[in-house]
BALOBA-1460 file (C-alpha; in Angstrom, 3 decimals):
// residues 249
<rec num="1" residu="m" x="-126.139" y="-8.233" z="-29.556"/>
<rec num="2" residu="k" x="-128.168" y="-7.142" z="-32.484"/>
<rec num="3" residu="i" x="-128.818" y="-9.215" z="-35.401"/>
<rec num="4" residu="l" x="-130.489" y="-8.588" z="-38.648"/>
<rec num="5" residu="v" x="-131.328" y="-11.660" z="-41.018"/>
<rec num="6" residu="a" x="-132.174" y="-10.348" z="-44.356"/>
<rec num="7" residu="v" x="-135.185" y="-12.344" z="-46.328"/>
<rec num="8" residu="k" x="-136.379" y="-12.505" z="-49.717"/>
<rec num="9" residu="r" x="-140.013" y="-13.956" z="-50.991"/>
<rec num="10" residu="v" x="-139.352" y="-16.771" z="-54.320"/>
<rec num="11" residu="i" x="-141.425" y="-19.038" z="-55.286"/>
<rec num="12" residu="d" x="-142.531" y="-21.863" z="-53.084"/>
<rec num="13" residu="y" x="-139.277" y="-24.561" z="-53.653"/>
<rec num="14" residu="n" x="-141.971" y="-26.948" z="-54.119"/>
<rec num="15" residu="v" x="-143.616" y="-25.178" z="-57.459"/>
<rec num="16" residu="q" x="-143.280" y="-26.167" z="-61.016"/>
<rec num="17" residu="i" x="-141.340" y="-23.423" z="-62.413"/>
<rec num="18" residu="r" x="-143.040" y="-22.341" z="-65.984"/>
<rec num="19" residu="v" x="-141.284" y="-20.475" z="-67.993"/>
<rec num="20" residu="k" x="-143.414" y="-17.837" z="-69.974"/>
<rec num="21" residu="e" x="-144.102" y="-18.185" z="-73.762"/>
<rec num="22" residu="d" x="-141.559" y="-14.630" z="-74.848"/>
<rec num="23" residu="g" x="-138.822" y="-16.387" z="-72.947"/>
<rec num="24" residu="t" x="-139.067" y="-12.578" z="-70.816"/>
<rec num="25" residu="g" x="-139.377" y="-14.832" z="-67.596"/>
<rec num="26" residu="v" x="-140.958" y="-17.172" z="-65.383"/>
<rec num="27" residu="h" x="-144.522" y="-17.456" z="-64.832"/>
<rec num="28" residu="t" x="-145.653" y="-15.624" z="-60.999"/>
<rec num="29" residu="d" x="-149.220" y="-14.949" z="-61.215"/>
<rec num="30" residu="n" x="-151.190" y="-17.398" z="-58.677"/>
<rec num="31" residu="v" x="-147.912" y="-19.485" z="-58.203"/>
<rec num="32" residu="k" x="-147.550" y="-20.178" z="-54.435"/>
<rec num="33" residu="m" x="-144.725" y="-17.544" z="-53.036"/>
<rec num="34" residu="s" x="-142.775" y="-18.153" z="-50.091"/>
<rec num="35" residu="t" x="-139.219" y="-17.339" z="-47.604"/>
<rec num="36" residu="n" x="-135.918" y="-18.453" z="-49.520"/>
<rec num="37" residu="p" x="-135.381" y="-21.327" z="-47.797"/>
<rec num="38" residu="p" x="-131.733" y="-20.664" z="-46.630"/>
<rec num="39" residu="d" x="-133.271" y="-17.336" z="-45.487"/>
<rec num="40" residu="d" x="-135.235" y="-19.688" z="-43.197"/>
<rec num="41" residu="n" x="-132.009" y="-20.932" z="-41.710"/>
<rec num="42" residu="a" x="-130.756" y="-17.060" z="-41.088"/>
<rec num="43" residu="v" x="-134.002" y="-16.553" z="-38.783"/>
<rec num="44" residu="e" x="-133.537" y="-19.776" z="-36.844"/>
<rec num="45" residu="e" x="-130.060" y="-19.448" z="-36.024"/>
<rec num="46" residu="a" x="-130.445" y="-15.930" z="-35.287"/>
<rec num="47" residu="v" x="-133.703" y="-16.654" z="-32.781"/>
<rec num="48" residu="k" x="-131.928" y="-19.555" z="-31.557"/>
<rec num="49" residu="l" x="-128.879" y="-17.140" z="-30.339"/>
<rec num="50" residu="k" x="-131.585" y="-14.773" z="-29.225"/>
<rec num="51" residu="e" x="-132.773" y="-17.909" z="-27.297"/>
<rec num="52" residu="t" x="-129.977" y="-18.382" z="-25.397"/>
<rec num="53" residu="g" x="-129.158" y="-15.233" z="-24.111"/>
<rec num="54" residu="k" x="-126.635" y="-14.478" z="-26.559"/>
<rec num="55" residu="a" x="-128.573" y="-11.478" z="-28.966"/>
<rec num="56" residu="k" x="-130.767" y="-9.308" z="-27.323"/>
<rec num="57" residu="e" x="-132.770" y="-8.179" z="-30.674"/>
<rec num="58" residu="v" x="-133.503" y="-9.741" z="-33.822"/>
<rec num="59" residu="v" x="-134.652" y="-7.853" z="-36.074"/>
<rec num="60" residu="a" x="-135.939" y="-9.036" z="-40.067"/>
<rec num="61" residu="i" x="-135.807" y="-7.047" z="-43.152"/>
<rec num="62" residu="t" x="-136.643" y="-7.464" z="-46.973"/>
<rec num="63" residu="v" x="-136.608" y="-5.889" z="-50.018"/>
<rec num="64" residu="g" x="-139.425" y="-6.270" z="-52.740"/>
<rec num="65" residu="e" x="-142.881" y="-5.214" z="-53.347"/>
<rec num="66" residu="e" x="-145.794" y="-4.881" z="-50.967"/>
<rec num="67" residu="k" x="-146.631" y="-8.337" z="-51.016"/>
<rec num="68" residu="a" x="-142.490" y="-9.570" z="-49.278"/>
<rec num="69" residu="q" x="-144.339" y="-8.460" z="-46.052"/>
<rec num="70" residu="e" x="-145.316" y="-11.765" z="-45.943"/>
<rec num="71" residu="t" x="-141.467" y="-13.002" z="-45.403"/>
<rec num="72" residu="v" x="-141.300" y="-10.688" z="-42.665"/>
<rec num="73" residu="r" x="-144.734" y="-11.649" z="-40.861"/>
<rec num="74" residu="k" x="-142.887" y="-15.380" z="-41.155"/>
<rec num="75" residu="a" x="-139.862" y="-14.207" z="-39.328"/>
<rec num="76" residu="l" x="-141.522" y="-12.477" z="-36.516"/>
<rec num="77" residu="a" x="-144.041" y="-15.006" z="-36.061"/>
<rec num="78" residu="v" x="-141.222" y="-17.191" z="-35.617"/>
<rec num="79" residu="g" x="-139.276" y="-14.944" z="-33.367"/>
<rec num="80" residu="a" x="-137.941" y="-12.135" z="-34.664"/>
<rec num="81" residu="d" x="-138.648" y="-9.113" z="-32.825"/>
<rec num="82" residu="r" x="-138.961" y="-6.195" z="-35.148"/>
<rec num="83" residu="g" x="-139.422" y="-6.020" z="-39.268"/>
<rec num="84" residu="i" x="-138.316" y="-3.578" z="-41.913"/>
<rec num="85" residu="h" x="-140.371" y="-3.605" z="-45.500"/>
<rec num="86" residu="v" x="-137.857" y="-1.592" z="-47.680"/>
<rec num="87" residu="k" x="-140.425" y="-1.024" z="-50.861"/>
<rec num="88" residu="a" x="-139.595" y="-1.965" z="-54.203"/>
<rec num="89" residu="d" x="-141.737" y="-1.767" z="-57.398"/>
<rec num="90" residu="s" x="-139.018" y="-3.604" z="-59.598"/>
<rec num="91" residu="y" x="-137.010" y="-5.763" z="-59.632"/>
<rec num="92" residu="i" x="-133.612" y="-5.239" z="-57.959"/>
<rec num="93" residu="e" x="-129.840" y="-7.080" z="-58.641"/>
<rec num="94" residu="p" x="-127.418" y="-8.066" z="-55.840"/>
<rec num="95" residu="l" x="-125.683" y="-4.849" z="-55.547"/>
<rec num="96" residu="g" x="-128.763" y="-2.745" z="-55.654"/>
<rec num="97" residu="v" x="-130.160" y="-5.343" z="-52.648"/>
<rec num="98" residu="a" x="-125.999" y="-4.492" z="-50.821"/>
<rec num="99" residu="k" x="-126.479" y="-0.888" z="-51.241"/>
<rec num="100" residu="i" x="-130.150" y="-0.595" z="-49.899"/>
<rec num="101" residu="l" x="-129.060" y="-2.913" z="-46.283"/>
<rec num="102" residu="k" x="-125.861" y="-1.055" z="-46.209"/>
<rec num="103" residu="k" x="-127.643" y="1.714" z="-45.243"/>
<rec num="104" residu="v" x="-130.393" y="0.539" z="-43.354"/>
<rec num="105" residu="i" x="-127.113" y="-1.583" z="-41.264"/>
<rec num="106" residu="e" x="-125.520" y="2.245" z="-40.740"/>
<rec num="107" residu="k" x="-128.896" y="2.849" z="-38.625"/>
<rec num="108" residu="e" x="-129.520" y="-0.362" z="-37.222"/>
<rec num="109" residu="k" x="-126.014" y="-0.689" z="-36.081"/>
<rec num="110" residu="p" x="-126.156" y="-4.636" z="-35.910"/>
<rec num="111" residu="d" x="-123.134" y="-6.986" z="-34.417"/>
<rec num="112" residu="i" x="-124.341" y="-9.860" z="-36.601"/>
<rec num="113" residu="v" x="-125.831" y="-9.624" z="-40.767"/>
<rec num="114" residu="f" x="-127.475" y="-13.321" z="-41.312"/>
<rec num="115" residu="m" x="-128.671" y="-13.910" z="-44.799"/>
<rec num="116" residu="g" x="-129.238" y="-17.187" z="-46.565"/>
<rec num="117" residu="k" x="-125.826" y="-18.274" z="-48.817"/>
<rec num="118" residu="q" x="-128.093" y="-17.619" z="-52.155"/>
<rec num="119" residu="a" x="-131.292" y="-17.441" z="-53.537"/>
<rec num="120" residu="i" x="-133.372" y="-20.226" z="-55.377"/>
<rec num="121" residu="d" x="-134.815" y="-17.949" z="-57.722"/>
<rec num="122" residu="d" x="-131.663" y="-16.897" z="-59.047"/>
<rec num="123" residu="d" x="-129.115" y="-18.347" z="-57.667"/>
<rec num="124" residu="c" x="-126.451" y="-15.568" z="-57.614"/>
<rec num="125" residu="n" x="-125.145" y="-15.807" z="-54.200"/>
<rec num="126" residu="q" x="-123.556" y="-12.197" z="-54.182"/>
<rec num="127" residu="t" x="-125.402" y="-10.139" z="-52.199"/>
<rec num="128" residu="g" x="-123.568" y="-11.063" z="-48.620"/>
<rec num="129" residu="q" x="-120.294" y="-10.865" z="-50.369"/>
<rec num="130" residu="m" x="-121.015" y="-7.681" z="-51.863"/>
<rec num="131" residu="l" x="-122.802" y="-6.197" z="-48.120"/>
<rec num="132" residu="s" x="-119.227" y="-7.050" z="-46.774"/>
<rec num="133" residu="a" x="-117.194" y="-5.678" z="-49.320"/>
<rec num="134" residu="l" x="-119.431" y="-2.672" z="-48.575"/>
<rec num="135" residu="l" x="-118.832" y="-2.454" z="-45.310"/>
<rec num="136" residu="g" x="-115.595" y="-3.705" z="-44.946"/>
<rec num="137" residu="w" x="-116.701" y="-6.277" z="-42.165"/>
<rec num="138" residu="s" x="-115.954" y="-9.906" z="-42.100"/>
<rec num="139" residu="q" x="-117.870" y="-12.241" z="-43.581"/>
<rec num="140" residu="g" x="-118.286" y="-16.482" z="-43.628"/>
<rec num="141" residu="t" x="-120.245" y="-17.623" z="-46.433"/>
<rec num="142" residu="f" x="-121.932" y="-20.969" z="-46.460"/>
<rec num="143" residu="a" x="-122.500" y="-21.718" z="-42.848"/>
<rec num="144" residu="s" x="-122.906" y="-25.091" z="-41.585"/>
<rec num="145" residu="k" x="-122.037" y="-24.209" z="-38.399"/>
<rec num="146" residu="i" x="-121.536" y="-20.862" z="-35.903"/>
<rec num="147" residu="e" x="-120.142" y="-19.991" z="-32.551"/>
<rec num="148" residu="v" x="-120.533" y="-16.490" z="-31.060"/>
<rec num="149" residu="k" x="-117.407" y="-16.863" z="-28.990"/>
<rec num="150" residu="d" x="-117.185" y="-12.862" z="-27.205"/>
<rec num="151" residu="k" x="-116.216" y="-10.610" z="-30.012"/>
<rec num="152" residu="l" x="-115.662" y="-13.606" z="-32.035"/>
<rec num="153" residu="i" x="-118.111" y="-15.820" z="-34.326"/>
<rec num="154" residu="q" x="-116.667" y="-19.524" z="-34.783"/>
<rec num="155" residu="v" x="-117.668" y="-20.992" z="-39.086"/>
<rec num="156" residu="t" x="-117.830" y="-23.900" z="-39.970"/>
<rec num="157" residu="r" x="-118.050" y="-23.871" z="-43.722"/>
<rec num="158" residu="e" x="-117.822" y="-26.916" z="-46.615"/>
<rec num="159" residu="v" x="-115.143" y="-26.431" z="-48.803"/>
<rec num="160" residu="d" x="-114.275" y="-28.570" z="-51.724"/>
<rec num="161" residu="e" x="-111.984" y="-30.617" z="-49.460"/>
<rec num="162" residu="g" x="-114.423" y="-31.055" z="-47.023"/>
<rec num="163" residu="l" x="-115.222" y="-28.643" z="-43.974"/>
<rec num="164" residu="e" x="-113.456" y="-25.600" z="-42.576"/>
<rec num="165" residu="t" x="-113.272" y="-23.734" z="-39.144"/>
<rec num="166" residu="i" x="-112.532" y="-20.151" z="-39.534"/>
<rec num="167" residu="e" x="-112.588" y="-17.397" z="-36.713"/>
<rec num="168" residu="i" x="-113.643" y="-13.838" z="-37.276"/>
<rec num="169" residu="n" x="-114.054" y="-10.702" z="-36.111"/>
<rec num="170" residu="l" x="-117.643" y="-8.893" z="-34.481"/>
<rec num="171" residu="p" x="-119.064" y="-7.323" z="-37.226"/>
<rec num="172" residu="a" x="-119.811" y="-9.882" z="-39.405"/>
<rec num="173" residu="i" x="-121.398" y="-10.892" z="-42.161"/>
<rec num="174" residu="v" x="-123.044" y="-14.382" z="-42.385"/>
<rec num="175" residu="t" x="-124.445" y="-16.022" z="-45.486"/>
<rec num="176" residu="c" x="-126.089" y="-18.909" z="-43.677"/>
<rec num="177" residu="d" x="-125.912" y="-22.973" z="-45.943"/>
<rec num="178" residu="l" x="-129.393" y="-25.607" z="-45.736"/>
<rec num="179" residu="r" x="-127.180" y="-27.616" z="-42.992"/>
<rec num="180" residu="l" x="-127.143" y="-25.186" z="-40.033"/>
<rec num="181" residu="n" x="-130.134" y="-26.262" z="-38.452"/>
<rec num="182" residu="e" x="-133.889" y="-27.127" z="-39.189"/>
<rec num="183" residu="p" x="-136.112" y="-24.319" z="-38.855"/>
<rec num="184" residu="r" x="-139.026" y="-24.115" z="-37.445"/>
<rec num="185" residu="y" x="-142.798" y="-24.472" z="-38.131"/>
<rec num="186" residu="a" x="-144.791" y="-20.885" z="-36.571"/>
<rec num="187" residu="s" x="-147.207" y="-21.780" z="-34.076"/>
<rec num="188" residu="l" x="-150.318" y="-20.000" z="-34.069"/>
<rec num="189" residu="p" x="-150.621" y="-18.100" z="-31.268"/>
<rec num="190" residu="n" x="-147.222" y="-17.041" z="-32.353"/>
<rec num="191" residu="i" x="-148.665" y="-15.865" z="-35.828"/>
<rec num="192" residu="m" x="-151.460" y="-13.831" z="-34.194"/>
<rec num="193" residu="k" x="-148.968" y="-12.511" z="-32.082"/>
<rec num="194" residu="a" x="-146.627" y="-11.910" z="-34.875"/>
<rec num="195" residu="k" x="-149.853" y="-9.403" z="-36.786"/>
<rec num="196" residu="k" x="-149.080" y="-6.896" z="-33.536"/>
<rec num="197" residu="k" x="-145.357" y="-6.743" z="-34.027"/>
<rec num="198" residu="p" x="-144.221" y="-3.450" z="-35.159"/>
<rec num="199" residu="i" x="-142.880" y="-3.669" z="-39.255"/>
<rec num="200" residu="e" x="-141.068" y="-0.499" z="-40.306"/>
<rec num="201" residu="q" x="-141.921" y="0.957" z="-44.180"/>
<rec num="202" residu="l" x="-139.210" y="2.424" z="-46.000"/>
<rec num="203" residu="i" x="-138.959" y="3.482" z="-50.298"/>
<rec num="204" residu="a" x="-135.310" y="2.239" z="-51.664"/>
<rec num="205" residu="k" x="-135.910" y="5.483" z="-53.875"/>
<rec num="206" residu="d" x="-135.460" y="7.393" z="-50.589"/>
<rec num="207" residu="l" x="-132.180" y="6.095" z="-49.016"/>
<rec num="208" residu="g" x="-129.760" y="8.001" z="-51.397"/>
<rec num="209" residu="v" x="-128.424" y="5.213" z="-52.972"/>
<rec num="210" residu="d" x="-127.939" y="3.933" z="-56.886"/>
<rec num="211" residu="i" x="-130.381" y="0.490" z="-57.325"/>
<rec num="212" residu="s" x="-130.471" y="0.915" z="-61.077"/>
<rec num="213" residu="n" x="-129.661" y="-2.161" z="-62.732"/>
<rec num="214" residu="r" x="-126.880" y="-3.109" z="-64.935"/>
<rec num="215" residu="i" x="-127.110" y="-6.466" z="-66.225"/>
<rec num="216" residu="q" x="-130.137" y="-6.618" z="-68.968"/>
<rec num="217" residu="q" x="-131.421" y="-10.393" z="-68.940"/>
<rec num="218" residu="l" x="-131.483" y="-11.418" z="-72.519"/>
<rec num="219" residu="k" x="-134.170" y="-15.072" z="-72.644"/>
<rec num="220" residu="v" x="-134.640" y="-17.231" z="-70.080"/>
<rec num="221" residu="e" x="-135.656" y="-20.485" z="-71.789"/>
<rec num="222" residu="e" x="-136.043" y="-23.964" z="-69.761"/>
<rec num="223" residu="p" x="-132.949" y="-26.121" z="-70.345"/>
<rec num="224" residu="p" x="-133.221" y="-29.236" z="-72.951"/>
<rec num="225" residu="k" x="-134.780" y="-32.272" z="-71.737"/>
<rec num="226" residu="r" x="-132.982" y="-35.630" z="-70.936"/>
<rec num="227" residu="k" x="-132.743" y="-37.469" z="-73.459"/>
<rec num="228" residu="g" x="-133.121" y="-41.743" z="-72.428"/>
<rec num="229" residu="g" x="-129.997" y="-43.912" z="-72.061"/>
<rec num="230" residu="i" x="-128.822" y="-46.787" z="-74.647"/>
<rec num="231" residu="k" x="-127.031" y="-49.373" z="-74.166"/>
<rec num="232" residu="v" x="-123.225" y="-50.458" z="-75.394"/>
<rec num="233" residu="a" x="-122.283" y="-54.129" z="-76.888"/>
<rec num="234" residu="n" x="-119.128" y="-53.812" z="-75.567"/>
<rec num="235" residu="v" x="-116.202" y="-51.278" z="-73.645"/>
<rec num="236" residu="a" x="-115.138" y="-50.410" z="-77.319"/>
<rec num="237" residu="e" x="-118.789" y="-48.908" z="-78.207"/>
<rec num="238" residu="l" x="-118.960" y="-47.057" z="-75.254"/>
<rec num="239" residu="v" x="-115.570" y="-45.356" z="-75.411"/>
<rec num="240" residu="s" x="-116.388" y="-44.848" z="-78.862"/>
<rec num="241" residu="k" x="-119.862" y="-43.014" z="-77.521"/>
<rec num="242" residu="l" x="-117.767" y="-40.441" z="-74.837"/>
<rec num="243" residu="k" x="-115.636" y="-39.429" z="-77.066"/>
<rec num="244" residu="n" x="-117.965" y="-38.559" z="-80.274"/>
<rec num="245" residu="e" x="-121.140" y="-38.442" z="-79.100"/>
<rec num="246" residu="a" x="-120.912" y="-37.279" z="-75.636"/>
<rec num="247" residu="k" x="-117.495" y="-35.449" z="-75.608"/>
<rec num="248" residu="v" x="-116.320" y="-36.354" z="-72.605"/>
<rec num="249" residu="i" x="-113.392" y="-38.008" z="-72.982"/>
C-alpha cells in the first residue's frame, strides 16, 4: 500500500498575525513559517501505518514556492520515504491545488491520500473534498481515528451529534483532525538522514492543468477588538441589553 501525504507551509501557529497597512494581506517577511498543524497529524498517521506494516511507502508532497521544500524535508525527517515539490511562485486556490494533486496521483497511484482537514492560514477546508470529486474516490473528512482493513478504511469523525464512524473503499481521500494523534518530533539523526532522501521537482505550469485563480481577495482586516464587560443591576436590564444592544434575542 502506498500513501501520499499533502503538506502545506503556513505561518507558525504561535506567531501573532499582523495585517498589512494597505489591507492587501498579512506580513510574511521575517516571520517564522512551519508545517500546517493538521498536516503534521496526517504525516504521523501515514508513518504509523508504515511502521505497523500496513503501508510500504509514504510520499510527501507540497505545492508552493522554493521555501515550501522545508515542509517536505520535515515529513522526510519524521519518516516519509521520499518527497515531491510542485513549484508555484504565486498563491494557488484550493481547486488549483486539487487539480495538481490529481495529476500527481494519476502518476503515483497511491491507495490513500492523507492531508490536514484545513489550513490555518485560510481555513478553506476545501482541497480534500475537491480532490475526491475530481478523482471520483471515497472520502473521509475530519478523521479523529483511522483503521485500515484490507481494501477498506474505517474513519471515525466528529459531527454535530458526537462521533460518526464510516467505512469507505480504497482508494480514498482522508482529511485529518488534530485529535487523530500526537505528532512526533524529528530527531537530529533523522533530520540529517532526510537531507539524503530524494525530492522530485515539478513545475505547476508544466502539468497541463488550469490553476488560474477564480476568487479575488478584496481586503484583509483585523477583527474588531472586544469591548469590556459590564455589570447589570437586574434581570430586566440584562434582557433589555441583550435585545436592544446585542440584538441576540
